[in-house]
C-alpha distance (Angstrom), angle and dihedral (degrees) to the residues before:
residue distance angle dihedral
X1 . . .
X2 3.82 . .
X3 3.83 110.7 .
X4 3.84 118.3 -100.2
X5 3.72 132.0 -167.9
X6 3.70 89.4 -121.3
X7 3.82 96.2 -110.7
X8 3.77 118.3 151.2
X9 3.69 125.9 -130.1
X10 3.80 126.4 -133.5
X11 3.81 90.0 -154.7
X12 3.76 118.2 101.5
X13 3.86 101.1 -70.2
X14 3.80 95.3 -148.0
X15 3.82 91.6 54.3
X16 3.79 95.8 48.8
X17 3.68 93.0 40.3
X18 3.84 91.6 52.9
X19 3.78 90.1 47.1
X20 3.74 92.0 52.3
X21 3.76 92.2 45.3
X22 3.86 93.9 49.3
X23 3.71 98.5 48.6
X24 3.84 130.3 11.5
X25 3.80 95.5 176.2
X26 3.75 142.0 38.2
X27 3.80 125.4 -148.0
X28 3.85 114.9 -145.0
X29 3.96 106.6 -91.3
X30 3.80 109.4 -106.0
X31 3.73 93.8 -120.0
X32 3.81 93.6 51.4
X33 3.78 91.0 45.0
X34 3.72 95.0 54.9
X35 3.86 91.0 50.6
X36 3.79 99.3 39.9
X37 3.76 122.8 127.3
X38 3.85 89.2 -134.0
X39 3.68 129.5 35.3
X40 3.82 134.1 -164.7
X41 3.79 93.8 -92.1
X42 3.71 91.3 68.6
X43 3.82 93.8 83.2
X44 3.72 94.3 58.4
X45 3.74 93.8 42.9
X46 3.72 92.9 51.1
X47 3.87 93.5 45.1
X48 3.74 90.9 57.0
X49 3.69 92.7 64.4
X50 3.85 115.9 -2.0
X51 3.82 97.3 -179.4
X52 3.71 90.2 52.6
X53 3.77 90.7 48.1
X54 3.79 92.8 56.2
X55 3.91 89.2 45.1
X56 3.82 86.8 57.4
X57 3.76 88.7 51.6
X58 3.80 90.9 47.8
X59 3.76 89.5 57.6
X60 3.81 89.6 64.8
X61 3.73 85.0 74.9
X62 3.88 128.7 68.1
X63 3.72 113.8 -106.8
X64 3.82 124.1 -171.0
X65 3.87 91.3 -159.5
X66 3.79 122.7 22.4
X67 3.92 116.8 -122.7
X68 3.70 119.6 -99.2
X69 3.81 97.2 -155.5
X70 3.92 119.7 33.2
X71 3.86 94.2 -159.2
X72 3.65 145.4 -17.7
X73 3.79 129.1 -174.3
X74 3.74 130.1 -170.5
X75 3.68 108.5 -174.9
X76 3.88 130.4 -150.1
X77 3.83 107.7 -86.3
X78 3.82 137.4 162.3
X79 3.75 107.5 -75.3
X80 3.87 113.6 -107.7
X81 3.94 111.5 -79.1
X82 3.75 96.1 21.2
X83 3.82 123.1 138.1
X84 3.72 106.7 -91.0
X85 3.83 89.8 -153.8
X86 3.85 93.4 59.0
X87 3.82 109.8 114.1
X88 3.81 89.9 -151.6
X89 3.86 107.6 31.3
X90 3.71 125.3 178.4
X91 3.82 105.8 -91.2
X92 3.85 133.5 -149.5
X93 3.70 117.5 -118.8
X94 3.85 109.8 -99.2
X95 3.87 119.0 -122.2
X96 3.78 133.5 -160.7
X97 3.87 133.4 -176.1
X98 3.79 128.3 -176.9
X99 3.78 123.1 -169.4
X100 3.76 93.8 -5.4
X101 3.84 113.8 -170.9
X102 3.87 90.6 23.7
X103 3.69 116.1 118.4
X104 3.76 131.8 -154.7
X105 3.84 141.8 143.2
X106 3.85 113.0 -118.4
X107 3.84 94.3 -154.2
X108 3.69 94.1 49.8
X109 3.90 87.2 53.2
X110 3.74 89.7 52.7
X111 3.86 100.3 43.2
X112 3.80 120.1 0.3
X113 3.93 100.2 52.9
X114 3.81 89.9 54.9
X115 3.81 90.3 52.9
X116 3.81 91.4 44.5
X117 3.93 86.0 51.7
X118 3.77 91.3 59.3
X119 3.79 95.1 -101.4
X120 3.75 99.2 111.6
X121 3.84 93.4 116.8
X122 3.78 91.8 60.5
X123 3.89 113.2 105.3
X124 3.71 110.6 -112.5
X125 3.78 96.7 -179.3
X126 3.73 134.8 27.4
X127 3.89 106.3 -169.1
X128 3.65 121.9 -158.2
X129 3.81 116.0 -172.4
X130 3.78 120.0 -154.0
X131 3.86 91.9 -119.5
X132 3.87 87.9 54.4
X133 3.83 100.0 -98.9
X134 3.83 110.9 140.9
X135 3.76 135.8 -164.1
X136 3.97 129.8 179.7
X137 3.82 115.1 -158.9
X138 3.81 122.0 -166.7
X139 3.80 123.8 -146.1
X140 3.95 89.7 -104.1
X141 3.79 91.2 52.7
X142 3.81 91.6 46.3
X143 3.75 89.6 49.8
X144 3.87 88.7 58.0
X145 3.68 94.5 43.0
X146 3.67 94.0 50.5
X147 3.84 91.1 45.8
X148 3.92 89.2 51.8
X149 3.77 89.6 50.1
X150 3.80 92.4 48.3
X151 3.69 92.4 51.7
X152 3.89 91.0 48.7
X153 3.78 90.2 50.3
X154 3.65 92.8 52.0
X155 3.81 91.8 48.7
X156 3.78 86.6 54.2
X157 3.84 90.2 57.5
X158 3.73 100.9 -100.8
X159 3.76 119.2 142.6
X160 3.79 143.8 149.5
X161 3.76 112.8 -27.8
X162 3.70 96.6 9.6
X163 3.78 116.6 130.2
X164 3.86 124.0 -123.7
X165 3.69 120.3 -172.1
X166 3.89 113.0 -154.0
X167 3.83 114.5 -157.3
X168 3.84 101.7 178.2
X169 3.82 140.9 125.7
X170 3.75 125.6 -114.3
X171 3.79 97.6 -67.7
X172 3.88 132.1 129.1
X173 3.73 92.1 -101.4
X174 3.89 92.0 61.7
X175 3.80 88.2 59.8
X176 3.84 91.9 42.4
X177 3.79 93.4 49.3
X178 3.77 93.9 45.3
X179 3.91 91.0 53.1
X180 3.79 91.7 44.3
X181 3.75 92.0 53.9
X182 3.79 88.8 51.4
X183 3.69 93.2 45.5
X184 3.85 92.2 59.9
X185 3.80 93.4 45.0
X186 3.82 96.0 -109.9
X187 3.78 123.9 131.2
X188 3.80 123.3 -109.7
X189 3.68 129.5 -155.6
X190 3.79 114.8 -169.0
X191 3.92 116.6 -155.2
X192 3.74 123.2 -160.8
X193 3.83 110.7 -103.3
X194 3.77 89.6 -130.1
X195 3.67 97.4 60.2
X196 3.81 119.4 108.2
X197 3.73 128.1 -111.3
X198 3.71 90.7 -101.0
X199 3.79 94.9 54.5
X200 3.76 90.7 45.8
X201 3.82 91.5 48.8
X202 3.84 91.3 54.7
X203 3.73 91.9 55.1
X204 3.81 94.4 46.0
X205 3.79 90.7 50.5
X206 3.77 95.4 43.9
X207 3.78 94.4 50.2
X208 3.92 90.5 39.3
X209 3.78 85.6 -134.7
X210 3.78 118.6 -159.3
X211 3.84 95.5 -161.4
X212 3.77 132.7 32.8
X213 3.77 117.2 -163.1
X214 3.82 114.7 -158.9
X215 3.76 140.3 140.5
X216 3.79 140.5 -117.4
X217 3.80 92.0 -109.0
X218 3.77 141.6 -38.3
X219 3.71 138.1 -135.4
X220 3.74 120.7 -105.4
X221 3.74 128.4 170.3
X222 3.79 93.2 -19.0
X223 3.79 98.5 -46.4
X224 3.81 134.7 96.6
X225 3.75 109.2 -122.3
X226 3.74 126.4 -164.0
X227 3.82 115.5 -114.8
X228 3.89 107.5 166.6
X229 3.77 92.2 74.1
X230 3.88 91.0 58.8
X231 3.74 88.3 46.3
X232 3.87 92.5 52.2
X233 3.85 92.7 47.9
X234 3.80 88.0 53.1
X235 3.57 99.2 53.2
X236 3.82 100.7 35.0
X237 3.76 108.7 126.8
X238 3.77 94.3 0.8
X239 3.78 102.9 138.2
X240 3.86 96.5 -159.9
X241 3.90 95.2 59.8
X242 3.84 109.0 93.2
X243 3.80 98.4 167.8
X244 3.85 143.9 14.1
X245 3.76 113.4 -150.7
X246 3.71 111.5 -156.0
X247 3.91 128.8 -156.8
X248 3.78 113.2 -150.6
X249 3.86 98.4 -133.3
X250 3.83 109.1 146.1
X251 3.83 98.4 20.6
X252 3.89 115.1 176.0
X253 3.81 88.7 10.4
X254 3.80 87.9 74.3
X255 3.74 106.4 33.6
X256 3.78 130.8 -179.2
X257 3.79 95.2 45.7
X258 3.94 106.5 -171.3
X259 3.78 113.6 -120.3
X260 3.72 136.8 -164.9
X261 3.86 110.0 -160.2
X262 3.76 115.7 -134.5
X263 3.85 91.2 19.4
X264 3.83 103.6 52.3
X265 3.81 121.6 62.3
X266 3.74 132.5 174.3
X267 3.74 120.9 -116.7
X268 3.71 91.1 -133.7
X269 3.88 90.5 53.0
X270 3.81 94.1 52.0
X271 3.78 111.5 20.5
X272 3.72 93.4 29.6
X273 3.88 92.1 58.7
X274 3.81 100.2 36.2
X275 3.92 122.6 107.9
X276 3.73 114.5 -87.3
X277 3.81 97.1 -134.6
X278 3.69 127.9 71.9
X279 3.82 134.0 178.9
X280 3.76 103.8 -131.1
X281 3.88 120.3 -144.8
X282 3.77 122.1 -144.5
X283 3.83 119.4 -122.1
X284 3.72 133.7 -157.2
X285 3.84 114.6 -90.2
X286 3.80 90.2 -118.6
X287 3.91 91.8 53.9
X288 3.88 106.4 120.0
X289 3.82 114.4 -105.4
X290 3.66 102.9 -177.7
X291 3.85 148.3 -12.5
X292 3.74 117.4 -137.6
X293 3.86 121.7 -173.0
X294 3.78 122.3 -134.3
X295 3.81 130.1 176.6
X296 3.62 121.5 -107.8
X297 3.77 135.3 -159.8
X298 3.72 94.3 -101.4
X299 3.78 134.7 18.1
X300 3.79 128.6 0.8
X301 3.76 131.1 -16.1
X302 3.91 113.1 -75.1
X303 3.86 116.8 -122.9
X304 3.80 102.4 -141.1
X305 3.64 115.6 -153.0
X306 3.87 120.3 -141.5
X307 3.83 123.4 -175.1
X308 3.76 131.0 -143.2
X309 3.76 115.2 -111.9
X310 3.74 100.0 33.2
X311 3.75 95.4 43.7
X312 3.83 96.1 48.4
X313 3.86 91.3 45.2
X314 3.80 92.8 57.5
X315 3.82 94.6 35.5
X316 3.82 91.0 51.6
X317 3.72 97.1 44.1
X318 3.85 98.3 44.0
X319 3.77 91.5 48.4
X320 3.95 90.1 51.4
X321 3.85 91.3 45.6
X322 3.84 103.9 38.3
X323 3.87 96.8 42.4
X324 3.87 90.8 36.1
X325 3.77 86.0 -129.0
X326 3.81 116.6 -144.9
X327 3.83 129.2 -175.1
X328 3.78 95.3 -108.3
X329 3.84 94.6 50.3
X330 3.79 124.2 128.7
X331 3.78 104.0 -160.6
X332 3.77 124.9 -165.1
X333 3.72 122.2 -170.0
X334 3.86 105.4 180.0
X335 3.79 96.8 -157.6
X336 3.80 121.9 120.3
X337 3.79 109.1 -98.6
X338 3.93 90.3 -118.8
X339 3.92 92.3 66.6
X340 3.73 123.1 87.9
X341 3.78 87.9 -119.5
X342 3.73 93.5 65.7
X343 3.85 91.6 41.8
X344 3.74 89.5 60.5
X345 3.81 107.7 28.3
X346 3.84 99.9 24.4
X347 3.78 103.0 40.5
X348 3.71 119.0 10.6
X349 3.80 102.9 26.5
X350 3.92 99.9 46.7
X351 3.77 93.8 37.2
X352 3.72 95.5 47.9
X353 3.93 86.6 54.8
X354 3.65 92.3 47.2
X355 3.84 99.3 -119.0
X356 3.69 131.2 147.6
X357 3.81 119.2 -114.3
X358 3.74 145.9 176.8
X359 3.75 128.4 -123.1
X360 3.79 120.0 -170.1
X361 3.76 122.5 -162.5
X362 3.74 100.9 -157.1
X363 3.86 148.6 59.1
X364 3.76 121.2 -79.0
X365 3.74 97.9 -112.5
X366 3.96 97.9 45.9
X367 2.90 111.7 139.3
X368 3.74 93.8 -10.0
X369 3.86 136.5 -0.4
X370 3.75 94.3 -111.5
X371 3.85 91.8 60.4
X372 3.90 93.1 114.2
X373 3.82 90.6 51.1
X374 3.84 91.0 49.6
X375 3.87 88.9 53.4
X376 3.72 95.0 48.0
X377 3.76 90.1 53.2
X378 3.78 97.6 43.4
X379 3.80 94.8 52.1
X380 3.86 100.5 30.3
X381 3.71 93.7 -120.1
X382 3.80 112.1 -158.7
X383 3.76 103.0 -178.8
X384 3.80 120.6 38.3
X385 3.81 117.9 -171.1
X386 3.87 118.1 -177.5
X387 3.78 143.7 139.1
X388 3.79 130.4 -82.6
X389 3.79 89.3 -120.1
X390 3.82 90.7 63.1
X391 3.78 90.0 44.6
X392 3.76 93.3 54.5
X393 3.87 88.6 45.7
X394 3.80 90.4 53.8
X395 3.71 88.6 47.9
X396 3.75 92.3 58.6
X397 3.87 92.1 46.6
X398 3.79 95.9 42.6
X399 3.87 109.3 21.9
X400 3.90 92.1 164.7
X401 3.88 91.1 44.7
X402 3.87 136.5 -100.2
X403 3.78 117.2 -20.4
X404 3.75 111.6 -90.3
X405 3.73 95.6 -113.9
X406 3.81 92.4 69.3
X407 3.81 114.5 85.0
X408 3.89 107.6 -148.0
X409 3.82 94.9 167.3
X410 3.72 93.9 117.3
X411 3.87 90.7 70.4
X412 3.84 111.5 102.8
X413 3.83 99.5 161.4
X414 3.81 137.5 26.8
X415 3.78 128.5 -161.9
X416 3.87 139.0 -167.7
X417 3.78 131.9 -155.0
X418 3.71 141.9 163.2
X419 3.69 102.4 54.2
X420 3.78 144.2 3.6
X421 3.79 111.7 -65.0
X422 3.70 119.4 -138.4
X423 3.90 113.6 -123.3
X424 3.81 93.1 -118.1
X425 3.79 92.8 57.6
X426 3.87 90.7 41.7
X427 3.91 87.9 54.8
X428 3.85 93.3 47.1
X429 3.82 89.4 48.4
X430 3.80 92.8 53.4
X431 3.75 97.9 38.4
X432 3.86 101.0 40.4
X433 3.74 102.4 31.3
X434 3.90 98.9 22.7
X435 3.79 94.5 42.9
X436 3.70 88.8 -126.0
X437 3.82 90.2 -70.8
X438 3.76 111.7 79.3
X439 3.76 122.0 88.2
X440 3.85 116.5 -118.0
X441 3.80 114.7 -142.7
X442 3.77 109.8 -157.7
X443 3.77 108.2 -161.7
X444 3.83 132.4 -160.3
X445 3.68 120.9 -165.3
X446 3.78 140.0 119.2
X447 3.84 143.7 -137.3
X448 3.81 85.2 -100.1
X449 3.78 96.3 56.2
X450 3.70 93.7 45.6
X451 3.75 96.8 -146.9
X452 3.83 138.6 24.0
X453 3.71 119.0 -50.9
X454 3.95 102.9 171.5
X455 3.81 117.3 34.6
X456 3.74 139.5 124.5
X457 3.75 118.7 -103.8
X458 3.85 103.8 -135.2
X459 3.73 99.2 -138.7
X460 3.77 95.4 40.5
X461 3.83 112.3 32.4
X462 3.73 133.0 74.6
X463 3.79 102.4 -129.4
X464 3.80 124.2 -142.9
X465 3.81 122.3 -166.9
X466 3.79 109.1 -102.2
X467 3.79 100.5 10.1
X468 3.71 124.8 101.3
X469 3.92 87.3 -150.7
X470 3.76 110.6 -142.8
X471 3.75 143.2 -38.2
X472 3.78 121.3 -61.1
X473 3.75 122.0 -106.3
X474 3.79 111.3 -76.0
X475 3.90 91.0 27.3
X476 3.77 137.4 79.2
X477 3.68 133.1 -157.1
X478 3.82 127.2 -174.6
X479 3.76 139.3 -169.3
X480 3.78 107.1 -135.2
X481 3.84 138.1 170.2
X482 3.81 129.0 -118.6
X483 3.82 91.3 -73.6
X484 3.69 96.5 47.7
X485 3.81 97.4 -102.4
X486 3.76 115.8 143.5
X487 3.87 108.9 -110.2
X488 3.86 119.8 -132.6
X489 3.73 119.7 -99.0
X490 3.80 111.8 -83.2
X491 3.92 90.1 38.3
X492 3.64 133.8 103.1
X493 3.96 134.0 -136.0
X494 3.66 142.0 118.5
X495 3.88 125.1 -19.8
X496 3.77 112.7 -128.9
X497 3.78 133.6 172.2
X498 3.87 106.7 -131.9
X499 3.69 94.7 175.0
X500 3.75 116.9 34.2
X501 3.82 131.8 -169.9
X502 3.77 135.7 -132.0
X503 3.87 95.5 -87.5
X504 3.86 95.0 65.1
X505 3.81 111.4 122.8
X506 3.85 111.6 -98.0
X507 3.78 97.9 -148.6
X508 3.84 148.9 -31.0
X509 3.67 110.3 -84.8
X510 3.80 109.3 -99.1
X511 3.85 92.9 -9.1
X512 3.74 116.0 72.4
X513 3.76 90.1 163.0
X514 3.83 89.6 63.7
X515 3.75 91.3 51.2
X516 3.79 89.2 54.5
X517 3.93 95.5 46.3
X518 3.82 93.7 42.8
X519 3.83 99.7 50.1
X520 3.81 114.0 9.4
X521 3.83 109.7 30.4
X522 3.79 96.8 75.4
X523 3.92 94.3 58.8
X524 3.80 101.3 20.3
X525 3.66 92.7 135.5
X526 3.80 92.7 59.3
X527 3.79 95.4 35.3
X528 3.68 91.9 -123.6
X529 3.78 125.2 156.4
X530 3.86 108.0 -131.3
X531 3.74 113.0 -139.4
X532 3.78 98.5 -167.8
X533 3.84 89.2 -128.4
X534 3.84 129.0 113.6
X535 3.77 118.8 -133.8
X536 3.84 143.4 170.9
X537 3.64 134.6 -141.3
X538 3.71 118.0 -135.5
X539 3.85 122.9 -145.7
X540 3.86 91.9 -89.0
X541 3.87 92.1 52.4
X542 3.79 93.8 -104.5
X543 3.75 118.8 143.7
X544 3.76 127.3 -118.7
X545 3.92 111.4 -168.2
X546 3.86 107.9 -144.2
X547 3.82 100.0 -173.8
X548 3.74 139.4 -106.4
X549 3.76 124.3 -13.3
X550 3.84 95.4 -170.0
X551 3.81 132.3 56.6
X552 3.87 96.8 -76.8
X553 3.74 116.3 117.8
X554 3.75 120.4 -147.8
X555 3.71 108.7 -148.2
X556 3.80 113.7 -179.9
X557 3.81 88.1 -28.8
X558 3.82 94.7 -49.3
X559 3.79 114.3 118.7
X560 3.76 112.7 -138.2
X561 3.69 126.5 -175.6
X562 3.81 118.2 -126.3
X563 3.77 90.4 -149.1
X564 3.73 91.9 52.7
X565 3.84 91.9 52.0
X566 3.71 94.1 44.5
X567 3.77 89.7 51.9
X568 3.82 89.6 52.2
X569 3.90 90.0 51.7
X570 3.79 94.8 48.7
X571 3.75 90.6 51.8
X572 3.79 87.3 68.1
X573 3.79 112.2 94.3
X574 3.69 93.9 -128.5
X575 3.82 95.7 54.7
X576 3.76 122.7 82.1
X577 3.89 98.0 172.2
X578 3.75 136.1 0.5
X579 3.86 139.2 -164.7
X580 3.62 119.8 -165.7
X581 3.81 126.6 -167.4
X582 3.83 138.3 170.7
X583 3.78 115.1 -116.5
X584 3.72 136.4 -176.2
X585 3.89 119.7 -78.3
X586 3.81 122.8 173.5
X587 3.70 94.4 -142.5
X588 3.93 106.6 36.5
X589 3.76 96.9 28.8
X590 3.76 90.4 -127.9
X591 3.70 132.6 28.8
X592 3.77 133.2 -168.1
X593 3.97 120.7 -106.4
X594 3.64 116.4 -171.5
X595 3.83 124.0 -161.3
X596 3.84 113.3 -166.9
X597 3.83 133.8 -171.9
X598 3.80 111.2 -149.3
X599 3.87 116.5 -113.8
X600 3.80 87.9 -124.1
X601 3.77 107.8 75.5
X602 3.77 94.8 -174.5
X603 3.86 100.4 88.3
X604 3.75 101.3 158.4
X605 3.75 130.0 -143.4
X606 3.85 92.9 -57.3
X607 3.78 87.7 69.7
X608 3.93 91.1 75.5
X609 3.68 94.3 85.1
X610 3.95 135.8 60.8
X611 3.86 91.7 -119.0
X612 3.83 90.3 69.9
X613 3.92 93.1 50.7
X614 3.77 92.0 44.0
X615 3.84 91.4 53.4
X616 3.82 89.8 47.3
X617 3.81 90.5 49.0
X618 3.88 92.3 49.9
X619 3.72 91.1 48.3
X620 3.81 95.4 50.6
X621 3.67 104.1 31.9
X622 3.85 100.2 90.0
X623 3.73 94.0 36.9
X624 3.76 91.1 54.1
X625 3.73 94.4 43.7
X626 3.78 89.1 52.3
X627 3.75 91.8 46.1
X628 3.82 94.1 54.6
X629 3.86 89.8 44.8
X630 3.84 87.2 56.3
X631 3.82 95.2 43.9
X632 3.83 98.4 46.4
X633 3.87 111.1 -1.6
X634 3.88 139.2 -78.0
X635 3.82 90.0 -85.3
X636 3.99 88.2 69.9
X637 3.77 95.2 52.8
X638 3.95 109.4 129.6
X639 3.67 112.9 -120.0
X640 3.75 90.0 -151.5
X641 3.78 129.6 33.6
X642 3.71 119.1 -172.1
X643 3.91 120.1 -175.9
X644 3.84 103.9 -148.4
X645 3.78 137.0 176.0
X646 3.71 96.1 -124.9
X647 3.90 143.8 -7.3
X648 3.87 128.2 -121.4
X649 3.78 102.4 -98.9
X650 3.69 132.4 176.9
X651 3.75 122.6 -128.4
X652 3.70 90.1 -95.5
X653 3.86 91.4 53.6
X654 3.75 99.9 -104.8
X655 3.86 116.5 141.1
X656 3.77 111.3 -118.8
X657 3.78 95.7 -139.2
X658 3.78 92.3 175.5
X659 3.77 89.3 69.8
X660 3.79 90.5 53.4
X661 3.73 90.2 53.5
X662 3.71 91.6 47.7
X663 3.80 92.2 53.0
X664 3.86 94.6 50.7
X665 3.95 92.8 43.8
X666 3.81 89.1 44.2
X667 3.91 94.8 -123.0
X668 3.83 122.5 149.5
X669 3.79 109.4 -83.6
X670 3.87 95.5 -131.0
X671 3.80 122.1 -167.4
X672 3.81 114.8 5.4
X673 3.73 99.6 162.6
X674 3.86 93.4 112.2
X675 3.77 90.5 62.1
X676 3.86 124.7 109.5
X677 3.78 87.3 -137.0
X678 3.69 115.8 22.9
X679 3.94 91.6 -168.2
X680 3.84 91.9 59.0
X681 3.79 96.5 87.6
X682 3.82 91.2 50.6
X683 3.76 92.5 52.2
X684 3.84 88.9 49.0
X685 3.94 90.9 48.8
X686 3.84 89.3 52.8
X687 3.76 90.6 57.0
X688 3.79 93.0 44.9
X689 3.77 92.5 48.9
X690 3.71 91.1 47.5
X691 3.72 90.3 50.5
X692 3.88 89.5 57.3
X693 3.83 94.2 56.0
X694 3.77 118.2 105.2
X695 3.79 89.6 -117.8
X696 3.75 92.5 56.4
X697 3.76 92.4 49.9
X698 3.78 95.9 49.9
């Protein structure tokens, strides 16, 4: 059986089970294969000369100056003079370049060249606001808006290499601002609008941003929520910030917007009055384009740096290939614009290919659970790219499929991203949303890779429910063991990228050693990029991604560090220690369970029974959930909070988080001999079990 993530389906069990039993793979339909952008011969052609292959894809873009050197790679290696027998030598920092010496402008490639080619009247963006406001923007209009924003940013003192943090919801101004920053050679860093002031502040300080672009408020679940207060708290006292540019989104619905004269400026007073033409400059392919933050297993979030020419080359080609992009497509990637998914397949990929796309501000159940179906019908969406979390949610809302009043016949291709999708959800997605006809492209990639690495090509790949199939042409991914040896088909191990493409992140902002240690040190001898994910080959050599092997929790496609959440918990005055772990959740894939030891170690005799710990858990649960939301953001709220007398620790003092996950998910605990106190997991299990009883929940 193909591996699953254990999720349950709300669809009729017999129907889905029968479909899975009858067929576990889908060959490309003959008509699709004949018209597909990429055929099966592409793998062999790319493998013959991968660098030449990526040069060919780079030529799909407009370059002002051709590149001089297609690719250089200096891998991590022991520093000169180190002991060759040292099993963990000090390593050099790896360095890659792609298309060095070539010059282009990323924004011009996404907007101006389509206008110059006579396609200015084509809609670039259909915007749907959560309250129901709508706006369609053509490529010619987008060109003028981006030019105005570029002129305004220049007037605010922003130039090549300056960092601009963008803290906006999914609105047209977010796309316009992002493209304007790219147009003038500055570096953007988008931050999820649901993150707290503290999380935003870290990113502003780490990038030493000169400008923060934010809004007065945003709409979330039917309510206008103030935002400017968070932005002010984030930049207060940060010396690098010279201006805060504010988009008026909610207006009178969020009154009393705080204002700092001289620093704060309204978008409509600057961008709105700027000239609508702008002479774009070309920049070197290795000029940084954006910094995107991702959690790691330890320490603070990492700011991954992506460059211009290489990133856009792979983003543009993989969008064109994976989604079999056609001129009349209406593409909808449902991700928030701050996530890398949206950078690549909601901004740069679709726009570089001249497509029309949808952006939607709100949540999928506002004001009703069929909002996504309504949007698909309204705009004639043809390619719909979303997360397994949302698919599983839609399954619970509509087990028999969308209500009959919604016409989804425009859909021709479906895609998933963010985490592995269980086969049952895959089948429901294809059968209920795709009418049993559309391909489902299940993509695997990371913020680090910049664009997809493993994905089916709809006209060339036999697709299996739950598998991403194999690496795309020009790339290579392997499943290896601890020593870096490739494991046999049918076996599992670690997922590595053994041949990477031009969109791979070049470094961690301000910390190249962390880049080396996080991704290259484990398999430096082989030169493999370590993804941090576990995976399994099937007997055909297709890859099934099994999830994280480190202490990063994937909640609804958002990667959150256990260390970061534990640090937030311990900062609460009532918490002395904390252990955080990812546990199974039927909707989000993974959820956060927090185990905390009270800061007061004098519990008294009443602490001998579960009742005491249940009472403490109930008293602290909402306070700690709110505290984490304030420190990091609502997405990091623990689903479960258990107050416990101790944590399972090894003799060296490390928390064995695996045991905490086993307890919550009710798996056998396995070996506990390395623990300081082998009875600790059993005491914790009793508290968790008691918390699940009806009496404890009343």
